[in-house]
PALUMZA-250274 format. One record per residue: y negated, z, x of N, C-alpha, C in turn; residue in one letter; residue number from 0. Coordinates in steps of 0.05 Angstrom, whole numbers. Atoms other than C-alpha are relative to their C-alpha. Example, Ala and Ser with C-alpha at 12.3 -4.5 7.8 and 13.67 -1.06 7.14 Angstrom:
2
      n_v      n_w      n_u     ca_v     ca_w     ca_u      c_v      c_w      c_u   r     k
       24        0       18       90      156      246      -24        0       18   a     0
       24       -1      -16       21      143      273      -22       14      -15   s     1
//
This chain:
257
      n_v      n_w      n_u     ca_v     ca_w     ca_u      c_v      c_w      c_u   r     k
      -28       -2       19     -130     1644     1639       -7       23      -20   m     0
        2      -20       18     -159     1706     1606      -26        0       -7   i     1
       28       -1        9     -226     1710     1568        1       20      -22   a     2
       13      -19       18     -250     1769     1529      -26        4       -6   v     3
       22       -3        6     -307     1774     1494       -9       15      -22   r     4
        6      -19       22     -341     1832     1455       25       13      -11   d     5
      -24      -13       16     -274     1867     1441       -6       26       -9   l     6
        6      -20       14     -278     1921     1395       25       12      -21   t     7
      -24       -8       10     -222     1966     1372       -7       29      -14   v     8
        2      -25        8     -229     2025     1325       23       12      -12   s     9
      -20      -15       14     -181     2076     1289       -9       20      -15   f    10
        6      -21       19     -179     2115     1229      -30      -21      -19   g    11
       23        5       16     -235     2107     1174      -19       21      -10   t    12
       21      -20        7     -296     2139     1150       -8       19       22   g    13
        9      -22      -22     -312     2203     1185       18        1       27   k    14
      -16       -1      -20     -250     2198     1221        7      -21       19   q    15
       -5       23      -15     -259     2132     1254      -12       11       32   e    16
        2       -8      -28     -259     2131     1329       -1      -23       12   v    17
        3       27      -15     -284     2071     1369       16        1       29   a    18
      -19        0      -24     -228     2064     1425      -13      -20       23   a    19
       14       20      -10     -262     2000     1453      -25      -12      -12   v    20
       26        8       13     -331     1979     1449      -11      -20       16   k    21
       12       20      -14     -357     1913     1465        8      -10       30   q    22
      -15        7      -27     -311     1897     1523       -3      -33        3   v    23
        0       25      -10     -321     1833     1564        6       -3       22   s    24
       -7        6      -27     -288     1807     1624       20      -28        0   f    25
      -25       24       -9     -245     1744     1650       15        4       20   q    26
      -22        5      -26     -185     1731     1695        9      -31        6   v    27
        1       22       -7     -181     1670     1732       35       -4        3   d    28
      -26        6        3     -112     1633     1735       13       10       30   k    29
      -15      -11      -27      -61     1665     1792      -15       27        9   g    30
       12      -26       -8     -114     1728     1797       15       23      -10   e    31
      -12      -31        5      -91     1803     1795      -31       15       -6   s    32
       24      -16       14     -145     1837     1753        5       26       -7   f    33
       -3      -26        3     -149     1914     1750      -18        9      -29   g    34
       19      -19       23     -177     1957     1685       11       29        8   l    35
       -2      -23       -7     -185     2029     1712      -18       16      -12   v    36
       13      -19       16     -204     2092     1677       16       25       -5   g    37
      -16      -26        7     -184     2163     1662       17       -8      -25   e    38
      -15        4       28     -139     2173     1600      -19        4      -19   s    39
       22        3       20     -173     2156     1541      -21      -18       -1   g    40
       25       19       -1     -219     2105     1564        0      -23      -15   s    41
       -2       19       18     -186     2052     1524       13      -27        9   g    42
       -6       20       -9     -157     2010     1578       28      -13      -10   k    43
      -24        7        5      -86     2011     1553       -5      -12      -32   s    44
        6       14       24     -116     1994     1484       -7      -34        2   t    45
        5       32      -10     -143     1930     1514       22      -13        1   v    46
      -26       10       -9      -79     1915     1541       22       -5      -28   l    47
      -18        5       23      -41     1923     1473      -12      -21      -19   r    48
       13       19       13      -93     1877     1439       14      -28       11   v    49
      -11       25      -15      -75     1824     1488       30       -9       -5   l    50
      -28        4       -2       -1     1833     1482        6       -6      -29   a    51
       -9        3       30       -6     1827     1402       12       26       -9   g    52
      -11      -25        7       12     1904     1398      -16       16      -17   l    53
       14       -7       14      -47     1922     1365      -17      -17      -21   n    54
        7       21       16      -66     1880     1302      -29       -1      -11   p    55
       26       -5       12     -132     1909     1285      -23       -4       22   t    56
       25        4      -16     -194     1887     1325      -20      -22       -7   w    57
       28       18        5     -260     1849     1332       -4      -12       24   q    58
        7       16      -27     -287     1798     1385       18      -22        0   g    59
      -12       24       -7     -255     1740     1416       17        5       28   k    60
      -18       -6      -24     -192     1739     1461       10      -30        5   v    61
       -8       27       -6     -172     1673     1494       21        6       26   v    62
      -20        1      -14     -108     1666     1532       12      -33       11   i    63
      -13       25      -14      -84     1599     1573      -19      -22      -21   a    64
       20       20       11     -143     1567     1532        5        0      -33   r    65
       -2       -6       25     -117     1588     1463      -14       26      -12   h    66
       15      -19       13     -160     1628     1420       17       16      -18   s    67
      -20      -19       15     -117     1686     1394      -11       17      -25   l    68
       -1      -19       24     -116     1718     1325       20       23        1   a    69
      -14      -25       -1      -85     1783     1303       29       -5        1   a    70
      -30        8       -3      -14     1751     1292        2      -26       20   r    71
       -2       17      -22       16     1715     1347       28      -22       -2   r    72
      -23       10        0       65     1658     1341       22        2       24   g    73
      -19       -7      -16      136     1658     1376      -12      -10       29   k    74
        6       10      -27      105     1608     1435      -16       16       13   n    75
       17      -18      -14       55     1658     1451       18       24       18   f    76
      -19      -11      -16      112     1701     1480       12       -9       24   f    77
      -11       17      -27      135     1647     1527      -28        4       19   k    78
       17        3      -20       65     1652     1561      -15       29        7   t    79
       12      -27       -3       44     1728     1556       25       22       -4   v    80
      -21      -19        3       95     1783     1571      -16       29       14   q    81
       11      -27       -3       83     1859     1584       21       18       13   m    82
      -17      -20      -14      113     1913     1632       -9       27       -7   v    83
        9      -28        5      112     1983     1607        2       21       22   f    84
        4      -22      -21       93     2048     1636       32       13        8   q    85
      -25      -16        4      162     2085     1619       18      -19        0   d    86
      -25       20        0      220     2043     1643       24        4      -15   p    87
      -21      -10       19      269     2085     1605       -6       -3      -25   y    88
       10        5       26      233     2087     1543        2      -30       -9   g    89
        3       30       11      223     2010     1545       25      -15        3   s    90
      -26        8       -3      297     1994     1554       24       12      -24   l    91
      -19      -14       19      349     2003     1497       20       14       17   h    92
      -23      -17      -13      396     2059     1521       27      -12       -3   p    93
      -30       10        6      459     2025     1486        3      -27        7   k    94
       -4       31       -5      448     1954     1512        1       -3       32   h    95
      -10        3      -28      476     1933     1579      -27      -15       14   t    96
       18       13      -11      431     1903     1629       -5      -33       -9   v    97
       -3       28        1      457     1832     1614       -9       -3      -31   d    98
        6        5       30      443     1842     1538      -31        3       -3   r    99
       32        0        0      371     1863     1549      -13      -26       12   i   100
       16       23      -12      352     1805     1594       12      -28      -21   l   101
      -17       23       11      399     1755     1549      -18       -5      -27   s   102
       12        1       30      361     1776     1478      -24      -18       -1   e   103
       25       21       -3      294     1742     1499        0      -23       -2   p   104
      -10       27        2      331     1679     1507       11       -7      -26   l   105
      -10        5       26      368     1682     1448      -19       -1      -20   a   106
       24        0        9      305     1696     1412      -14      -22       -2   v   107
       21       25       -2      272     1636     1434       18      -26        2   h   108
      -24       24        3      342     1592     1427       -6      -19       32   g   109
       -4       16      -32      339     1580     1510       29        3        9   i   110
      -23       -1       -9      411     1563     1530        0        7       33   k   111
       -8       -6      -30      448     1578     1592      -11       27       13   d   112
       14      -26       -3      428     1652     1590       18       12       26   a   113
       -8      -13      -22      480     1673     1642       -9      -10       28   e   114
       17       11      -26      453     1631     1701      -30       10        3   s   115
       28       -4        3      384     1652     1677       -5       30        9   k   116
       -4      -28       -4      403     1727     1679        6        6       26   v   117
       -6       -2      -23      434     1720     1745      -27       -6       22   r   118
       27        6      -20      370     1686     1777      -16       19       -4   a   119
       26      -15        2      320     1734     1746        9       27       12   v   120
       -7      -28      -12      361     1794     1775       -1       -3       30   l   121
        2        8      -28      364     1759     1843      -37        3        6   d   122
       31        3       -5      282     1748     1838       -8       32        1   q   123
       14      -26        0      270     1826     1826       17       14       19   v   124
      -18       -9      -21      325     1842     1883       17       22      -13   q   125
      -22      -18        9      380     1874     1840       24      -11        5   l   126
      -25       12        2      431     1824     1838       19       -3      -21   g   127
      -16        7       28      485     1805     1786       21       22       -1   s   128
      -15      -21        6      527     1866     1802      -11       18      -21   s   129
       10      -19       18      477     1903     1757        2       -3      -34   f   130
       -2        8       23      489     1862     1697       17       15      -28   r   131
      -10      -11       22      535     1903     1660       -4       29       -1   f   132
       10      -33        2      506     1973     1673      -20        7      -23   r   133
       20      -13       26      463     2013     1619      -21       14       21   y   134
       24      -15       -8      398     2047     1632        7       19       13   p   135
       -1      -25      -12      424     2111     1643       16        0       30   h   136
      -19        2      -25      468     2086     1703      -21      -13       22   q   137
       23        5      -18      400     2062     1736      -18       22       10   l   138
       26      -19      -10      347     2098     1780      -22      -11      -14   s   139
       23        5       10      275     2096     1756       -8      -26       11   g   140
       11       24       -5      258     2040     1803       19      -21       -8   g   141
      -12       21        8      319     2000     1785       -8       -8      -27   q   142
        9        6       29      299     2009     1707      -25      -17        2   r   143
       27       18       -3      233     1984     1725        0      -31       12   q   144
       -5       26       -1      260     1924     1754       12      -15      -14   r   145
      -16       15       22      302     1905     1702      -24       -5      -30   v   146
       25        2       19      236     1916     1654      -17      -21        8   a   147
       15       19      -15      203     1866     1706       17      -25       -9   i   148
      -20       24        2      261     1819     1698        1      -14      -30   a   149
       -2       10       34      258     1820     1621      -28      -14       -2   r   150
       27       17        1      183     1802     1627        2      -29       11   a   151
        1       18      -18      199     1747     1676       17      -26      -10   l   152
      -16       21       10      256     1714     1642       -9      -21      -15   i   153
        7       17       20      220     1673     1590      -23      -21       18   l   154
       17       16      -22      176     1645     1653      -28        2      -10   r   155
       24        0       11      111     1669     1627      -22       -7       22   p   156
       18        8      -16       41     1653     1656      -14       24        4   q   157
       19      -26       -1        8     1720     1646       23       20       -8   v   158
      -11      -24        7       38     1787     1655      -18       30       -3   v   159
       12      -23        5       11     1851     1628       10       26       10   l   160
      -12      -25      -16       24     1914     1671      -14       27       -9   l   161
       11      -26       11       11     1981     1640       10       25       18   d   162
       -6      -24      -20       14     2034     1693       30       -6       11   e   163
      -31        4       -5       82     2006     1721       11       13       20   p   164
      -17      -19      -19       93     2053     1775       -9       30       -4   t   165
       10      -27        5       58     2123     1745       26       19       -9   s   166
      -26      -14       11      132     2142     1719       15        0       26   a   167
      -20        0      -26      167     2131     1792      -10       20       21   l   168
       12      -15      -23      168     2170     1851      -18      -12       18   d   169
       16       13      -21      120     2156     1910       13      -15       13   v   170
      -17       19      -19      172     2128     1954        4      -25      -13   s   171
       -9       29       16      190     2075     1898      -24      -13       -6   i   172
       24       14       10      120     2061     1875       -6      -22       19   q   173
        9       24      -19      103     2019     1943       21      -20       -3   a   174
      -23       22        3      172     1982     1933       -6      -21      -26   e   175
        3       17       17      155     1958     1866      -29      -15       -3   i   176
       26        9       -4       82     1944     1875        6      -25       22   l   177
       -2       23      -20      104     1901     1938       15      -20      -17   n   178
      -13       21       14      153     1866     1889      -17      -16      -17   l   179
       19       15       23      102     1850     1836      -20      -20       16   l   180
       17       21      -11       57     1821     1891       14      -22       10   a   181
      -13       26       -9      107     1774     1915        8      -16      -22   e   182
       -5       12       16      127     1755     1853      -25      -16      -16   l   183
       25       15       10       55     1738     1833       -4      -27       21   r   184
        1       22      -14       50     1697     1892       16      -29        2   r   185
      -17       16        1      116     1660     1889        7      -18      -29   d   186
       -5       10       33      117     1646     1811      -37       -8      -13   l   187
       26        5        9       36     1635     1807      -10       16      -25   g   188
        4      -15       20       29     1691     1759      -28        9        1   l   189
       27      -13        1      -35     1719     1731        7       31      -14   t   190
       -4      -25        3      -33     1797     1728      -27       10      -17   y   191
       22      -20       10      -78     1846     1684       12       23        0   l   192
      -14      -24       -6      -59     1913     1709      -18       20       -6   l   193
       14      -22        4      -79     1976     1684        9       21       11   v   194
      -11      -21      -16      -78     2040     1724      -26       20       -5   s   195
       19      -20       -5     -121     2106     1732       -1        7       26   h   196
       -3       -4      -38     -101     2099     1811      -19      -19       13   d   197
       21       19      -17     -158     2065     1849       17      -10       25   l   198
      -12       12      -26     -109     2062     1908       22      -23       -8   a   199
      -18       22        6      -58     2022     1870      -15      -27      -10   v   200
       17       27        8     -113     1977     1840      -12      -11       22   v   201
       10        7      -26     -144     1968     1910       22      -16       11   g   202
      -15       13      -16      -76     1945     1936       12      -27      -17   q   203
      -13       25       14      -56     1897     1879      -24      -18      -15   m   204
       16       16       12     -120     1868     1853      -24      -14       15   c   205
       27       12      -12     -179     1823     1872      -24       16      -12   s   206
       26       -6       13     -229     1848     1822       10       25      -20   r   207
       -9      -21       16     -228     1905     1773      -26        8      -17   l   208
       21       -7       20     -268     1935     1713        8       27       -3   a   209
       -3      -25       -1     -278     2008     1711      -11       10      -31   l   210
        8      -11       33     -277     2040     1634        0       23        3   m   211
        9      -28        1     -309     2101     1611       -4        1      -33   r   212
       -1       -3       28     -301     2120     1534       -4      -21      -14   k   213
       -3       32       19     -282     2050     1509      -15      -19       15   g   214
       19       20       -9     -336     2014     1551        5       -8       31   e   215
        4        7      -33     -342     1977     1622      -23        7       10   i   216
       23      -13      -13     -388     2014     1660       -5      -16       25   v   217
        9       18      -23     -382     1969     1723       25      -25        5   e   218
      -13       23      -16     -350     1908     1752        0       -4       28   l   219
        2        2      -22     -328     1905     1821       23      -16       14   a   220
      -23       21      -14     -285     1867     1876       18       20       18   d   221
      -18      -19      -19     -232     1900     1925      -15        8       22   a   222
       13       -5      -26     -278     1893     1981      -17       24       -9   a   223
       16      -19        8     -332     1937     1946       15       26       -2   q   224
      -12      -24        1     -277     1989     1927        8        8       25   l   225
       -6       -9      -27     -250     1991     1997      -21       13       17   a   226
       17      -14      -16     -315     2002     2025      -18       28      -17   a   227
       14      -22       17     -335     2052     1969      -26       -1      -14   g   228
       28       14       10     -395     2008     1944       -1        1      -30   n   229
        3       -1       28     -390     2031     1874      -23       10       -9   l   230
       26       -4        7     -456     2036     1840       -4       17      -25   t   231
        6      -15       25     -446     2069     1767       15       34       10   h   232
       -9      -28       -8     -440     2145     1776       25        9       -5   p   233
      -31      -12        6     -375     2154     1739       17      -16       19   y   234
      -13       16      -26     -346     2097     1789        5       20       21   s   235
        3      -16      -20     -368     2142     1844       13       22        0   r   236
      -12      -25        2     -337     2204     1815       30       -7        2   q   237
      -27        6       -1     -272     2170     1802       11       -8       26   l   238
       -9        5      -30     -271     2145     1874        5       23       15   l   239
       -3      -28      -11     -280     2217     1898       23       12       -8   v   240
      -24       -6        6     -228     2241     1854       25       -9       10   a   241
      -22       17       -8     -181     2188     1878       12        9       30   s   242
       -4       -7      -27     -186     2222     1950       14       26        2   k   243
      -12      -24        5     -154     2280     1929      -15       30      -11   g   244
       22      -20        6     -175     2349     1902      -18       17       17   y   245
       22       -9      -16     -239     2377     1926      -12       19      -25   d   246
       10      -20       26     -262     2444     1881      -31      -10        1   r   247
       28        0        0     -333     2435     1908       -9      -24      -15   a   248
        3       30        5     -334     2358     1893        4        3      -33   a   249
       -5       -1       30     -301     2371     1822      -21       16      -15   i   250
       14      -18       18     -347     2425     1801      -33      -13       -2   d   251
       31       16       -2     -411     2378     1819        5      -23      -21   a   252
        2       23       17     -383     2324     1765      -13        1      -19   f   253
       16       -5       30     -423     2310     1709       12      -20      -22   a   254
      -11       16       20     -400     2281     1642      -19      -23      -13   d   255
       15       19        9     -430     2214     1629       -1       -9      -26   f   256
//
């Protein structure tokens, strides 16, 4: 469903140029949930932005649903690929009701019968039609993220890009959102590309993952390897140790690869 080959992304020019992503390659099968993991600044979100069409400057090859993508995307692309952002409050228009937020993608694409589709997608994300005319500030963080997920689903995409979808939520709500996302993937046959710095989240959500460091993929692994702690690259092992909680002695022993 997704094939990325030798993806390179740079920002700035001349002496100010910074290579954010360097020759990254991976593929995601149809119906799979694949994770990109790394610390802040590793380039994982930049990869996601390229796939979503939000970063127009890049080199390499990106294929989604057998279509090779250019920097500019046609309208039909957004029926195939949608994105859920990290901050559910920042990604929702504060002066639009839930009904308007969910109806707008349908209007852009000329899809009729918006009311029934809005009701149906709100049921899918376990909110219900009673939330249709509320504003984002009247919702909790978890409810806002459910609306953001509903907005991504209302065009019936095949691929959903998830940019740290639970990191801005309380721990008690994170599990609910992750369980909802897993259920939606099974029920709707979706393909996920999940970006996270949290190995526990990726271990729960993804069958395979790529670990990124300074713009490069340093290791590809599957969920079984992650669960068993069988990661081979030194940085991957450091990330695994860090995910288990703060240990001063372990942190002091970390190296900069």
